[in-house]
KEVORO-631270 format. One record per residue (C-alpha): x, y, z; residue in three letters. Coordinates in steps of 0.25 Angstrom, whole numbers, padded with zeros to 4 digits, always signed. Layout:
<recs>
XYZALA;...
</recs>
This chain:
<recs>
+0000+0001-0002MET;+0006+0014-0003GLN;+0001+0022+0007ALA;+0007+0027+0019GLU;-0002+0027+0031VAL;-0004+0042+0038LEU;-0011+0034+0051VAL;-0013+0021+0059ASP;-0027+0022+0064THR;-0028+0009+0072LYS;-0028+0018+0084ASP;-0031+0033+0082ILE;-0046+0039+0086THR;-0054+0042+0074ARG;-0052+0060+0078GLU;-0038+0057+0073GLU;-0039+0047+0062TRP;-0050+0060+0056LEU;-0038+0067+0059GLU;-0030+0059+0051TYR;-0039+0059+0039ARG;-0038+0074+0038LYS;-0026+0073+0033GLN;-0029+0068+0019GLY;-0040+0062+0008ILE;-0046+0051+0015GLY;-0054+0039+0003GLY;-0069+0044+0010SER;-0064+0060+0006ASP;-0060+0055-0008ALA;-0073+0056-0016ALA;-0078+0069-0007ALA;-0061+0075-0011ALA;-0063+0074-0024ILE;-0078+0079-0026GLY;-0086+0065-0027LEU;-0090+0064-0013GLY;-0107+0061-0011ARG;-0107+0065+0004TRP;-0093+0070+0003LYS;-0088+0083-0002SER;-0073+0088-0002ALA;-0077+0099+0007ARG;-0081+0091+0017MET;-0069+0082+0015VAL;-0061+0096+0014TRP;-0068+0100+0029ALA;-0064+0087+0036ALA;-0048+0088+0029LYS;-0047+0101+0034THR;-0053+0100+0049GLY;-0062+0110+0045PHE;-0073+0100+0048LEU;-0074+0087+0056ASP;-0077+0076+0050GLU;-0091+0069+0049ASP;-0091+0061+0064LYS;-0094+0050+0066ASP;-0106+0044+0063ASN;-0116+0030+0063ASP;-0111+0025+0047ALA;-0096+0030+0050MET;-0097+0020+0061ARG;-0104+0009+0055LEU;-0095+0009+0043GLY;-0081+0008+0054ARG;-0090-0003+0062ASP;-0094-0013+0048LEU;-0082-0010+0042GLU;-0077-0024+0047ALA;-0087-0031+0042TYR;-0086-0026+0028VAL;-0073-0029+0027ALA;-0075-0043+0032ASP;-0088-0044+0020ARG;-0077-0041+0011PHE;-0066-0049+0016VAL;-0078-0060+0016GLU;-0085-0055+0001LYS;-0071-0053-0006ARG;-0066-0065-0002SER;-0076-0074-0005LYS;-0076-0066-0020ASP;-0061-0068-0022THR;-0060-0084-0015GLY;-0047-0080-0008ARG;-0046-0074+0007GLU;-0047-0057+0008VAL;-0041-0050+0020LYS;-0041-0035+0023LEU;-0032-0026+0032TRP;-0036-0015+0041ASN;-0031-0001+0038VAL;-0029+0006+0050ASN;-0022+0016+0044GLN;-0024+0030+0036ILE;-0016+0029+0022LEU;-0011+0040+0014LYS;-0007+0040+0001HIS;+0009+0041+0000PRO;+0010+0052-0010GLU;-0005+0062-0009HIS;-0003+0059+0006LYS;-0019+0068+0007PHE;-0026+0054+0002MET;-0027+0046+0013LEU;-0035+0032+0016ALA;-0041+0026+0026ASN;-0042+0010+0022LEU;-0055+0002+0026ASP;-0047-0012+0024ARG;-0034-0017+0017ARG;-0037-0030+0007VAL;-0024-0038+0010LEU;-0018-0046-0001LYS;-0023-0033-0012GLU;-0019-0022-0016PHE;-0033-0016-0009ALA;-0041-0009+0001LEU;-0055-0011+0007LEU;-0064-0001+0009GLU;-0078-0005+0018CYS;-0089+0003+0018LYS;-0105+0000+0026THR;-0115+0008+0019THR;-0131+0009+0015VAL;-0133+0012+0001ASP;-0147+0021-0002HIS;-0142+0023-0014ARG;-0139+0008-0019ASN;-0124+0012-0025GLU;-0119+0001-0020TRP;-0120-0010-0030LYS;-0113-0023-0028VAL;-0104-0019-0042ASP;-0103-0004-0039SER;-0102+0004-0027PHE;-0104+0021-0024PRO;-0093+0029-0032GLU;-0091+0036-0022TYR;-0084+0027-0015TYR;-0074+0026-0027ILE;-0064+0038-0024PRO;-0061+0032-0009GLN;-0058+0018-0015LEU;-0048+0025-0028GLN;-0042+0034-0014HIS;-0038+0024-0004TYR;-0033+0015-0017LEU;-0024+0030-0021ALA;-0018+0030-0005VAL;-0016+0015-0006THR;-0011+0011-0017GLY;-0020-0001-0019PHE;-0025-0008-0031GLU;-0040-0009-0027LYS;-0052-0004-0017ALA;-0061-0015-0011TYR;-0075-0008-0006LEU;-0085-0015+0004ALA;-0099-0011+0007VAL;-0109-0015+0017LEU;-0122-0008+0013VAL;-0129-0009+0027LEU;-0143-0005+0020ASP;-0143-0018+0010LYS;-0134-0027+0017ARG;-0124-0028+0007TRP;-0111-0029+0005PHE;-0099-0029-0006ASN;-0087-0026-0010TYR;-0081-0017-0023TYR;-0068-0019-0030GLU;-0061-0006-0032VAL;-0049-0005-0041GLU;-0038+0005-0040ARG;-0042+0018-0052ASP;-0029+0024-0053ASP;-0037+0035-0063GLU;-0046+0038-0050LEU;-0036+0038-0037ILE;-0025+0047-0049GLU;-0039+0057-0048TYR;-0041+0057-0034LEU;-0029+0058-0030ILE;-0029+0071-0036GLN;-0042+0077-0034GLU;-0039+0072-0018GLU;-0026+0081-0019LYS;-0033+0092-0024ARG;-0044+0093-0013PHE;-0033+0091-0005TRP;-0023+0104-0008GLU;-0034+0112-0015ASP;-0045+0110+0000TYR;-0039+0103+0010VAL;-0024+0110+0011LEU;-0029+0123+0007THR;-0041+0124+0015GLY;-0053+0129+0005GLU;-0064+0121+0004MET;-0068+0113-0006PRO;-0080+0118-0016PRO;-0096+0112-0011ILE;-0100+0102-0017GLU;-0112+0092-0019GLU;-0108+0083-0007ALA;-0109+0097+0003ASP;-0124+0098-0002LEU;-0127+0089+0010ASN;-0117+0087+0018ASN;-0117+0100+0025LYS;-0105+0102+0024ILE;-0105+0119+0021ILE;-0114+0118+0034ASP;-0101+0112+0043LYS;-0089+0125+0036LEU;-0100+0133+0039TYR;-0108+0131+0053PRO;-0110+0145+0058GLU;-0110+0158+0050ALA;-0100+0171+0054LYS;-0112+0179+0057GLU;-0110+0194+0048GLY;-0099+0187+0042LYS;-0099+0192+0026ILE;-0095+0185+0013VAL;-0094+0193+0000HIS;-0100+0182-0010LEU;-0097+0183-0028ASP;-0108+0181-0036SER;-0107+0166-0036LYS;-0119+0168-0024ILE;-0128+0173-0034ASN;-0126+0162-0045GLU;-0128+0153-0032LEU;-0142+0160-0025ILE;-0149+0160-0041GLU;-0146+0145-0040LYS;-0151+0141-0025ARG;-0163+0151-0029ILE;-0166+0143-0042ASP;-0166+0129-0032TYR;-0174+0133-0023LYS;-0185+0138-0034GLU;-0181+0123-0040THR;-0183+0117-0026GLU;-0195+0122-0021ASP;-0200+0121-0034LYS;-0199+0106-0034PHE;-0202+0106-0020LYS;-0216+0109-0024ASN;-0218+0100-0034LEU;-0215+0087-0024ARG;-0225+0094-0014GLN;-0235+0094-0026GLU;-0233+0079-0032ILE;-0232+0075-0013GLU;-0243+0081-0013THR;-0252+0074-0026LYS;-0246+0060-0018ILE;-0253+0063-0005LYS;-0265+0066-0013ASP;-0267+0053-0020LEU;-0262+0046-0007LEU;-0274+0054+0002GLY;-0276+0049+0014GLU;-0268+0035+0009ALA;-0254+0032+0017GLU;-0248+0023+0006LEU;-0247+0025-0007GLY;-0243+0014-0016PHE;-0242+0013-0031TYR;-0242+0000-0039GLN;-0241-0009-0025GLY;-0229-0002-0019GLN;-0230+0012-0012GLN;-0224+0022-0016VAL;-0231+0032-0006VAL;-0233+0035+0010LYS;-0240+0047+0015TRP;-0238+0044+0029ARG;-0242+0050+0042ASN;-0232+0056+0049ILE;-0235+0061+0066ASN;-0220+0069+0071SER;-0220+0076+0084SER;-0215+0088+0085ARG;-0209+0095+0096PHE;-0215+0110+0099ASP;-0205+0118+0103SER;-0211+0131+0101LYS;-0223+0126+0113LYS;-0209+0120+0122PHE;-0201+0133+0125GLN;-0214+0140+0125ALA;-0221+0129+0137ASP;-0204+0125+0142HIS;-0194+0137+0138SER;-0183+0134+0149ASP;-0186+0117+0144LEU;-0184+0124+0129TYR;-0172+0131+0130LYS;-0163+0121+0140LYS;-0166+0111+0127TYR;-0163+0122+0115LEU;-0150+0120+0106TYR;-0146+0129+0096GLU;-0142+0124+0084SER;-0135+0135+0073SER;-0135+0133+0057TYR;-0134+0143+0045ARG;-0145+0146+0037ARG;-0143+0151+0020LEU;-0151+0162+0018TYR;-0153+0169+0001LEU;
</recs>
């Protein structure tokens, strides 16, 4: 293996591990760093590497993935051994690796496949979009795997997945793609040198629409602070007005359609077409807390449990 060892991870804490991750771009950052991330954006990676924001806190999904990693690896050994007719053995890599030339390229491998120039990446997921097939997997994992192959110099990567909602296991074999690896190296280098090392933020992209990175980067306004904008603001405001008008138009059309559907149902709860249920108009009972009345009747108690939260609202 060509990779150098940045640090042994067996006896370090998660906080220490996260600090080491700031020293470069990892496999899970690769797609986002080059503008191909689905959930993570280049700006999110930049914010984590520069220390502007902490990485996402540990959650149940991340914990489940770690807890089931060994199980997924065992399933891979079992299935791969059966498919090839030879015993497959793995090595748990308790190290953060780095590329021998491009030091900003890091790798945390799940497993190394012994007697092969290969690595194993283990995934635990749910497949609401039906993206995992017998002979294909979501393309956004390709940059991660090729990134690892770039760091290690290995010839092959295996991707093993446990799809929880389908109770289904499979693995995939991915060959080294030197052309793609060269592209990854150049784009990751550009991201690292142009943004991380300079401290300049990458531009906003589609992946930033739902991750609230802007709200995290600018949580509070400095009262009275003014910024003088150029003519681009006029274009943005005009587009926003157009989109809002279009949104309102289709919202009204949607509500009109829903009203017609309700009219067809009348007092019926369920609607069937050709023997199959296609629509439901259910009774919903909900309880709401009358905070105004509670404040009037129990003002002292209301103040005791009152808490304030702040956020920013955009006005045009």
